N, C-alpha and C positions, 0 to 999 in steps of 0.2 A: 224511546232512546234515539237521540241524534250524537252519530259517531262524526267525528272530524277528520278531515282527509286533507294532508298537506301536498302539493304538487309543487316540487322546488325546480323542476326542469321542464323547459317548452314541450309542451304535448299538443297534438291536433287537437282541436275542438271535436272532430267526430272521434276521436280515440277516448274523449273521457265522458263521452254521450252517456254509457251505460250508468254512470256514477250520478250524472244528470239527473237520470232516470229514476233514481233510487230515492225514493219516500225518507229515510232515516239518514241521510248521509249529507253532511255539508261541507262544501268544496274551498280551500283557498288555494287560489295560485300565486307563488311568491318566487320567480325564479330569478331575485337579483341580491338574495339574501347574504351576507357576511357570516362566516363562521361563528361569531358569536351572536347575531340576530337569530341564524338558525338553534344554536344550542337553546336560546329563548322560546323560540315559537315552538317547538318539537315538543316541550313538557306539557301541552295541553292536548296532542294529535293522538288519534287512536291509528291513522294511517299515514305513511309516507310513500308517494310514488315519485320515482326519478327515472331518468337515463341515466348515463355514463359521466354527468358533471357534477354532480351534488358527490362529496365523499362521505360516505353512511360509515362513520369510523365509530370505535366503543363508545368514545365520547359523546358521540350525539347520541347513541341508540340508550347508552346508562341516562342520557339527559330526560329522554321520551319517557316519563314513568307510567302513561298510559298507552303507551304506541303497542300493537297487538299484531300489525301487518307490514312489511315494506315491499312495494311492488316495483320492480325493474321493468322499464318498458323498451325489452332488448333481448339478446342471449346469454349476455356473460353477466357476473355479478361481481368483478373485480373491484368495484369501488363500495363493497358491501362489507362489513366483517361482520361474516358468516357465526363464526364462534362465537362471538358477543350475542348476535340476535339469538342464537340457538341456548345460550348460557340464561338469556331474559326472557325465555318463552316466547319469542317472535318469529312467526313465520315468515319465510322470505319467499317471495313468486317472481317469474320471470316470463318469458316468451320466447319458449325456444323454436316454436314452429313459424312465427310470424314475418321472417324472414325469406323463407323457404324458396318460394317461389320467384324473389327479387333477386337472390344470389344464384339460381338455376338460370334463370334468365340472363344474367351480368357472364356467367360462365359461356352461355352458347354464343354471345353476342361478341365475345373476346375473341373465341374460337372462329367464329366466321368473320371476324376482320382481319384473324392472323392470318387465316387461309387465304383472303383475297388482297390480303395487305392495303385494306382501305384506309388506314390513317397517313400510311407513307404516300398515297398517293395524293391522298386530300392536302397533305402538306407540301408536295411539290405543286400540285395547281396554284396553291396559295401563293408560293414564291414564283409564278409565272411561268413555271414548266408544264407544258403538256406531253408526258412522256407514257406512252402505253407498253413498251416493249418492257422495261424494268419491272414494273409493276403488273406481270401476270401470275395470277395465284393457281390456286389447286381448290378441284370440287371435293366437297364432304361425302358427296355419293360415294358409296361402296368403300370408304376408306375407313380404318378399324380404330376406334376409338377406346381408350384404355382407361378404366376410371378404377383409381386407387382410392377406395371408400365408399361405401355404398350405404352411406346412412339416408337422412332425408334428402339433403340436395343432391349427393351422388345418385340414388336413385332417381330423382328428379331429372337429371342430367343426363342419365341415360337412357329415358323415355325418350327424351325430345331428341337426343343422337339418333334414336330409331327412327324418328319422325323426318329426320334428314337421309332416310335410308344409308345409315351406318352401320356397320359391325361393331358389336359393343363388347367388349371382354372385360370383367372385375374383377378386382380384389378386395376381402372384406373378412375380416376374421368372422364375421357371425354369418357369411354367405355359403348356403348349401347348395348342392348340386339341383337337389329339387327344386328351392327356391329360384335360381339363376335361370331353370329350366320355363317355370312361371313366367319367368318378366322375359323371355325369349331372347336371352344373353346367353355369352361363355363366360365361365370362370375358373380362375386358377391363381397361382402364388402369384407374388410381388413380381417375380423375375420372369414368369409367363405373360403378364400383363404388357411391362415393359420393352419385351423382347417381339411381343407381335402386332404392339400400336404404333400406327402413323401419328395418332395425337395422343398424349396422354394428358390426364387433368388429376389432381388430386382434390379428395374432400375429407381428410382425417383430421382428427384432433392434433395439436401439436404435443407431442409426449416426448417422454427419452427415447423410444423405441421410433419413433417418427422424424426426430430433428436430422435434417439433412437425409431423409429417405431418398431422394434424389441426388446421389453424390457424383463423383468421380467413376466409381466403379459401376455405379448405375449406367450412368451416361453409355459407358463403354460398350453397356450390352444393348443398347437399343439399338434399332434400324437407323441409318443414314438417312438423314434428312427429318428425323423425327420432329413433331411442334408441342411444345410446353406449355400448359395453362395452368395456372394456381390462381384462384379466388378464394380460397380456404384460410389458410394462416401461414404468416412469413416464418422462415425457419426450417417449414420441410424440406425445399430445396436449396441446397446450398448454392447461393449466388455467384461464388467465385467459381466454382466447376461448371456453371451453367454459363458463364462468361466464356470460360475456355472451352467448352463445348461448341459454342456458337462460331467463334473465331476461329475454331478448327475446322468448320463445315460440319461436324458431326449433327448437330441441332441445327434445322432449318430457320427456327424463330422459337418466339418465347411472346405471351401474353401475361401480364404478372397484374394482380389488384391488390396483393399484400405481399410485405416485406420483412424481413427480421429488425429494420429499424426503422421506423416510422416518424417524422416523414422520411421519405426515401428521395433524394436528390443528388447526393454527389456519386452514387456507384459507378463504374464504369459500364455496367451494363445498359443504363439512360443514353450512352453514346452509340450504343448499335443501332445500326439500322433494321436490323431484324426483330427488336424488340420493341412492343408495342406495351403500354401501361396505363394503369388510372390508379387515384390516389384512395384506395379500398373505398370501391363505391358500391360493393354488391350489396350491401342491404340499404342503398340511398336511392330509397323510391317512395313516391307520395304513399304508395299504397303500402308500402312495408313499414313506414313509420306509423302511419294509422293503424295497422294490423297490430303490431305489438301492444301500443296503447290499448286498443281495445281489448286484447287477450288479457293483459294485466289489471285492466277495470273491471273485467268479467270476474276475475279471481277474487278482487276485492269486494263487490257485492255479493258473489256467493258465500265469502267468509263472514259478512256480518249479517246474513241472512241466515248462519248456522249450516251450511251447505258445505261439501267438498271442494277443495280449490283442485283446478285441473294441472297447474303447475309448481307445485313447490318445491324450494331449492335445500330446504334444510328441513330437519326431524321436526315432526308437529310433537306437540307437548303430550305426554300419557302421565298417568294417576302417579302421584307422587310414591304411592305404595307399589306399585307396580315396577317403576322406574328403580326403585331401590333394592328389589330383587335380582332384575335382569341388567341392572348397569354394568356390574363387574364382568358382564359377558360378551359386553360390547366389541372389546378390541379383540378376543380371543375368536369369537364368529368372523369377524371379517379376516384375521388373518388365516382361517381356516380357508375361507373361500380364495385368498391371495394364495396360498399354497398349493391349490388344485389347479389354479387358473397357469401357475408355471411349472405345473407339472406334466402338461400337456401340451401340444402346438396345434391338435385337433380342433375344429370347431363343436362347442360345447351346445347342445340339442335338449339337454334335462339336467333339473338340478331336485335332487331329493335331501332335504335337510330334516333330520331325526332329533327330537329331542327328549332324551331320557332322564329319569330321577323326578325330583322337585321342579325342575325345570317344565315338566309336563302340566305342572298347576296353573302355570300363567299363561298371560297374552304374551306370546313369544314374537311377534310381528316385526317387531323393530329389530330385533336378533336376525330375522330372515332378511331382511332391508341389507342389514351390515354384511351377513355372509354374501348375500347375491354381488353388492357395492364391491366387496373383496375380490370376486371372481371378474368383473367387467373392468375395473381400475385397468387391467393392464393394456385395453384397449381403447377406453374411453378418458383416462386420468381422471383430472378433479371435474369434468364433467357429468361424471356419474356421483350420487350421493346418496344417503341413507332412503331418502323418499323416491328418488327418481328411478332408483336403481329395479326396481318389479318392473315399474313402466317400460324402460328400456329393456328390459329381459323380454318382457312381451312382444314389443314392437320387432325384435327380432327373432320371434318364435322360440324363445327359450321357455321350457315349462319350468316352474318352478312349483313343488310340491312340500308342503310343510307336515310332518309327523309328529305324533307325541305317544310315548309309552312311559309309564311307571318303571318299568324294567330297565336298570342300567346298569347289569353285570359288575355290580360291585362298587360304582362309582356313585356319591351323591349326585351328581349332575354330571350329563356325558351329551355333547353336540356331534354329532356323525354328518359329514356332508359327503353326498355323492354326486358325482357328475358323469353323464353319459354323452358320448360323441357318437358319429355311425359307428365305430368298431372299437370303441372299448370302452371300461367302464375304471374309475379311479376315485377312492373312498379315502376320508380323513377323519379322524377321531378327537375332540381334544375336550380338556375338563380345566377346573380349578381345584388345585390341590391347596388344602388349608394351610395357609402358613407359607406356602412355597408359589402360590400362582398360578399362572396359565400353564398348560404342559398338552402336546401333541401324544397323545398314547396309543395310535394305531395309525399306521398306514396300508391301505390297501387289506392284506390280511397279516401283516408284521405289527407285532407288538413293540413298540417303544417308548421311551420318555425323552422327550426333547422340549427344550422351553422355544414356542415359538417368537423367536426373534432375532433380529441382526443376520448375518450371511450364513445362509443352509448351501449345504452339498448334499442331495439325495444321488446315491449311487446304486444300482441294481447290479448285481453281479453274480457269479458263481461261489457256490459255498465251496471253497478251495482254501488250503492253506496257501500264505502268501498274498491272498489278494490283498487284505488291509494293510499289509507290511507296502507292497508295491505302492499303494494311493498314498501312504503316508510318507515315503522315499519321494515322490515326484513332488508332493505338495512341499516338502522342505528346499527339494531343488528349486522351487518356484520362490523359495521363501515367504510361504502361507503358513502362517500358524494356526494348530489345531487347536480349538480350545474344548472341545467335547466331542465326545464318538458314541452313538449308538448303533450297535448292529440288530438284525433281526431274520429269523429263517423260519421257513414253516417245515422243512425236512430236509435231513443232513445229506449233504453233496449236491443239494438242489438250487432253486434260485436265492439270493438273499438279498438284503439292503444295508447299505449304511447310511447313517444320518449324519453329517458332521457340522459342527458350529466351527466357523472359521472366522479371522480376525478382519479379511477385507473381502471385497468383491471378486468374483474368479473371472477374467477375461475369456473371449471365446475362444482362442488361441490356448490357453492352458485347457479349457474345456476338452477342445480335442484332444488333447497329448493324454488326460486321463482317458478318454474312452478307447485309444489304440491302447491300453495297457491288457496284458492278456486276463480272461475271464472278466472284462468289463463289460457289460449289455448296454449299458445306461447312465448318462450324467446330466443331472439337471443342477443348476445355480439358481436357488431361491431365496431371494432378498425380502424379510419381512419387517 
């Protein structure tokens, strides 16, 4: 049987070589299709390969009656409607590793150019000025590089910096002391990194937690004369705060490849001689563009050979019979994972998921992926999905164990998720109550009955009269309305918990005020 492959964005001939070599694939390259032409052409296509230009909308996907797989030659999939693809049983694959080397090299190149003021000196020379004194730089040797985010690219940058005989200190939510020691680097909190570093490079996704991670407060904590590099995502650095920090002399210079708004041509940062910039070139090498195309092409070939693909982005299809049984638990499983990720700030090293009752009779790997996705979303955001969650967990040395038992302690179905850190264990259990929907029924050793949605407050306190009243009074003063409250305890007068559902998110200042109340040990805001 011959499968028809449509390529609608420019890909190198070397990149699609694996497709050319496959015996059962017929390739059509059409890089100038109008929307109407695409909707017509897609009808008889089995696979679609794109980069960022083609918009693979729900309309396009639903027009592809024979479409089985979509390949994105690159990291992001913003131009593909993943929900529509999943709903129609179409696998989407991308190439998350193809630009790692290119981006790491660009980061090192930008740091070196920044340290030695190469662009500024070149511009002066072009303008007829021979000026050696103004452009005296600094050496990288024996300087400290702070790396925030130690994923694929961050780890490559750290390794290359060590080759430059730099000292490296890094922060990553999944970096442990043992792993840092193996890499020959130091590790610490974000504050530890920014306070110790002479150069700081960021390599995190852009999430709510990382937006403006380097802001006015962060710059204040840094060494005088620090230098900043961002080849990751625009928005991680507060550009206005960076401008002010450079003008004040706190920051000696910045090398930027990405920006909050692109094209980036009008910001005052570009008027500063201490700033060098490139127009989002981190992945723009011949090799990287070829590599991402090869990765996606290989996945398409594997798919049509009936083999597993390496880089799926959405959930592969399961049998309708199994899906009908486990689908109602998808949301619950993810929220149990999200709950635990918000319950601790420590690095998670192991995840145990136990399926009890009737769930033990089914293939629940899809639920496990959803649970792990919920755990990792805090740090990976939309980059983590149902399929790549376990892959990401393995890459960051997080053990994921799945257990089954028919004993469910009075529940028809029960999912218990347990996470281990270096110094603690956290546990949550949930179920679906017939006619009432999902419930959290146990947190650690405390029995509760909480709907896992909206804004939750988890409060650990001493089981004493007045503790609940003090919390309620303070929330009232802050104009925070309590929708529901559950309490749990194991012994009279010992530790107890409150689980509150509230109408709006609790800010950090309000959390601190709650923590200062008498007999309150811990406060966590958990948004589900």
